[in-house]
Residue frames as qw, qx, qy, qz and C-alpha x, y, z in Angstrom:
[[0.609, 0.107, 0.668, -0.414, 25.50, -18.28, 15.68],
 [0.011, -0.089, 0.844, 0.529, 24.90, -20.78, 12.89],
 [0.621, 0.049, -0.117, -0.773, 21.50, -21.01, 11.19],
 [0.665, -0.029, 0.705, -0.244, 19.50, -24.15, 11.85],
 [0.286, 0.031, 0.847, 0.448, 19.09, -26.68, 9.04],
 [0.239, 0.695, 0.678, -0.008, 15.47, -25.60, 8.49],
 [0.027, 0.883, 0.025, -0.467, 16.55, -21.94, 8.21],
 [0.225, -0.423, 0.647, 0.593, 19.19, -22.91, 5.65],
 [0.250, 0.293, 0.863, 0.327, 16.56, -24.66, 3.55],
 [0.019, 0.810, 0.536, 0.236, 13.95, -21.91, 3.95],
 [0.351, -0.010, -0.177, 0.919, 15.76, -18.62, 4.26],
 [0.060, 0.623, 0.472, -0.621, 13.83, -15.60, 5.48],
 [0.429, 0.829, 0.358, 0.016, 12.11, -13.14, 3.20],
 [0.509, 0.028, 0.179, 0.841, 14.27, -11.03, 0.97],
 [0.070, 0.845, 0.261, -0.462, 13.70, -7.28, 0.88],
 [0.588, 0.306, 0.434, 0.610, 14.12, -6.07, -2.68],
 [0.007, 0.627, -0.016, -0.779, 14.92, -2.55, -3.77],
 [0.485, 0.455, 0.670, 0.328, 13.09, -1.91, -7.04],
 [0.016, 0.359, -0.137, -0.923, 12.66, 0.88, -9.57],
 [0.441, 0.639, 0.630, -0.017, 9.46, 1.62, -11.49],
 [0.191, -0.285, 0.319, 0.884, 10.13, 3.67, -14.62],
 [0.509, 0.708, 0.338, -0.354, 7.63, 5.56, -16.75],
 [0.663, 0.091, 0.485, 0.563, 9.07, 4.86, -20.21],
 [0.322, 0.793, 0.345, 0.384, 7.59, 7.91, -22.00],
 [0.147, -0.966, 0.058, -0.205, 8.98, 10.39, -19.43],
 [0.597, 0.371, -0.547, 0.454, 11.93, 8.53, -17.90],
 [0.377, -0.587, 0.350, -0.625, 10.70, 9.44, -14.41],
 [0.564, 0.063, -0.810, 0.146, 11.39, 6.81, -11.74],
 [0.649, -0.593, 0.120, -0.461, 10.08, 5.60, -8.40],
 [0.385, 0.323, -0.814, 0.293, 12.37, 3.74, -5.99],
 [0.722, -0.437, 0.089, -0.529, 10.85, 1.43, -3.38],
 [0.014, 0.308, -0.928, 0.211, 11.40, -1.62, -1.15],
 [0.818, -0.079, 0.030, -0.568, 9.20, -4.69, -1.00],
 [0.489, -0.249, 0.835, -0.038, 9.38, -8.39, -0.14],
 [0.548, 0.408, 0.719, 0.124, 7.16, -8.98, -3.18],
 [0.058, -0.431, 0.213, 0.875, 8.17, -6.39, -5.77],
 [0.055, -0.158, -0.763, -0.625, 6.09, -7.85, -8.61],
 [0.184, -0.648, -0.736, 0.068, 2.97, -7.78, -6.44],
 [0.193, -0.636, -0.197, 0.721, 3.86, -4.26, -5.35],
 [0.067, -0.133, 0.500, 0.853, 4.19, -3.22, -9.02],
 [0.142, -0.453, -0.800, -0.367, 0.65, -4.51, -9.63],
 [0.235, -0.713, -0.527, 0.398, -0.52, -2.48, -6.62],
 [0.154, -0.443, 0.134, 0.873, 1.15, 0.63, -8.08],
 [0.013, -0.150, -0.700, -0.698, -0.71, -0.06, -11.35],
 [0.222, -0.624, -0.741, -0.109, -4.06, -0.19, -9.52],
 [0.292, -0.932, -0.209, 0.056, -3.39, 2.67, -7.11],
 [0.612, 0.447, -0.162, 0.631, -0.35, 4.72, -8.14],
 [0.419, -0.436, -0.331, 0.724, 1.45, 6.80, -5.51],
 [0.124, 0.875, 0.310, -0.351, 0.11, 10.38, -5.58],
 [0.060, -0.703, 0.369, 0.605, 3.08, 11.87, -7.49],
 [0.211, -0.112, 0.861, 0.449, 2.76, 9.13, -10.15],
 [0.416, 0.500, 0.694, -0.309, -1.02, 9.43, -10.71],
 [0.383, 0.746, -0.054, -0.542, -1.01, 12.01, -13.51],
 [0.161, 0.501, -0.763, -0.376, 1.49, 10.03, -15.59],
 [0.258, 0.069, 0.960, -0.078, -0.31, 6.75, -14.82],
 [0.461, 0.620, 0.484, -0.411, -3.54, 8.27, -16.12],
 [0.324, 0.756, -0.286, -0.492, -1.92, 9.89, -19.14],
 [0.281, 0.474, -0.803, -0.227, 0.09, 6.80, -20.11],
 [0.707, -0.020, 0.608, -0.361, -2.49, 4.07, -19.60],
 [0.868, -0.447, -0.190, -0.102, -2.48, 1.14, -19.56],
 [0.426, -0.824, 0.372, -0.030, 0.07, 1.27, -16.78],
 [0.789, -0.278, 0.511, 0.198, 1.88, -2.01, -17.49],
 [0.720, 0.545, 0.271, 0.333, 2.48, -1.03, -21.13],
 [0.244, 0.865, -0.066, 0.434, 4.12, 2.28, -20.22],
 [0.384, -0.759, 0.448, -0.274, 5.77, 1.56, -16.87],
 [0.787, 0.233, -0.564, 0.093, 8.45, -1.02, -16.19],
 [0.730, -0.653, 0.171, -0.108, 9.75, -2.79, -13.09],
 [0.611, 0.489, -0.548, 0.295, 13.41, -3.44, -12.39],
 [0.801, -0.595, -0.047, 0.055, 14.53, -5.29, -9.26],
 [0.237, 0.856, -0.404, 0.220, 17.86, -3.72, -8.40],
 [0.293, 0.351, -0.796, 0.396, 19.12, -5.62, -5.36],
 [0.750, -0.476, -0.347, -0.300, 17.79, -7.86, -2.61],
 [0.044, 0.497, -0.643, 0.581, 18.74, -7.97, 1.07],
 [0.477, -0.299, -0.811, 0.159, 18.07, -10.26, 4.01],
 [0.226, -0.409, -0.476, 0.745, 17.85, -7.22, 6.29],
 [0.142, 0.845, 0.490, 0.159, 15.00, -4.73, 5.84],
 [0.282, -0.867, 0.033, 0.409, 17.26, -2.06, 7.37],
 [0.437, -0.280, 0.548, 0.656, 19.94, -2.67, 4.74],
 [0.297, 0.514, 0.681, 0.428, 17.32, -2.52, 1.99],
 [0.047, -0.937, -0.338, 0.070, 15.95, 0.77, 3.33],
 [0.371, -0.702, 0.247, 0.555, 19.45, 2.24, 3.53],
 [0.403, 0.003, 0.660, 0.634, 20.16, 1.19, -0.05],
 [0.182, 0.750, 0.607, 0.188, 16.80, 2.61, -1.15],
 [0.159, -0.929, -0.102, 0.317, 17.74, 6.00, 0.33],
 [0.399, -0.459, 0.486, 0.628, 21.13, 5.92, -1.43],
 [0.351, 0.290, 0.735, 0.502, 19.51, 5.02, -4.76],
 [0.074, 0.886, 0.456, -0.033, 16.90, 7.77, -4.39],
 [0.244, -0.830, 0.161, 0.474, 19.75, 10.21, -3.86],
 [0.419, -0.232, 0.646, 0.595, 21.82, 8.84, -6.78],
 [0.257, 0.446, 0.740, 0.433, 18.90, 8.84, -9.23],
 [0.023, 0.034, 0.056, -0.998, 17.56, 12.18, -7.97],
 [0.192, -0.412, -0.814, -0.363, 14.01, 10.81, -7.80],
 [0.144, -0.625, -0.543, 0.542, 12.90, 13.36, -5.21],
 [0.057, 0.348, -0.239, -0.905, 13.18, 15.96, -7.98],
 [0.620, 0.451, 0.475, -0.432, 9.76, 15.96, -9.65],
 [0.498, 0.677, -0.358, -0.407, 11.38, 16.28, -13.08],
 [0.253, 0.438, -0.861, -0.048, 13.26, 13.01, -12.52],
 [0.295, -0.077, -0.946, 0.111, 11.04, 10.93, -10.28],
 [0.526, -0.529, -0.428, -0.510, 8.12, 10.28, -8.02],
 [0.596, -0.288, -0.604, 0.443, 9.72, 9.80, -4.58],
 [0.191, -0.854, -0.111, -0.471, 8.66, 12.32, -1.97],
 [0.573, -0.749, 0.316, -0.105, 10.79, 11.07, 0.96],
 [0.562, 0.535, -0.621, 0.112, 14.23, 9.51, 1.17]]
């Protein structure tokens, strides 16, 4: 089925897989969001529980943590699958390497 002209001009939301890195420690958090820059700001205000100690220690957040958008997908399912693969590849469920608690 071909997309309508209006859908071609205004494609749906992209689901981006992103990585937040704490520069002093190298620990990473992998996530998915349609607005990764906004999500990064939310992490700065209210860090995920595993990230809180480093966020407090290395304040201000945006000077010590960085955002990298890795890949974007039209499908949220594809983005979530890629997120799980990246979590596995980067080992971010290991507290020494990252902040993810689920894959």
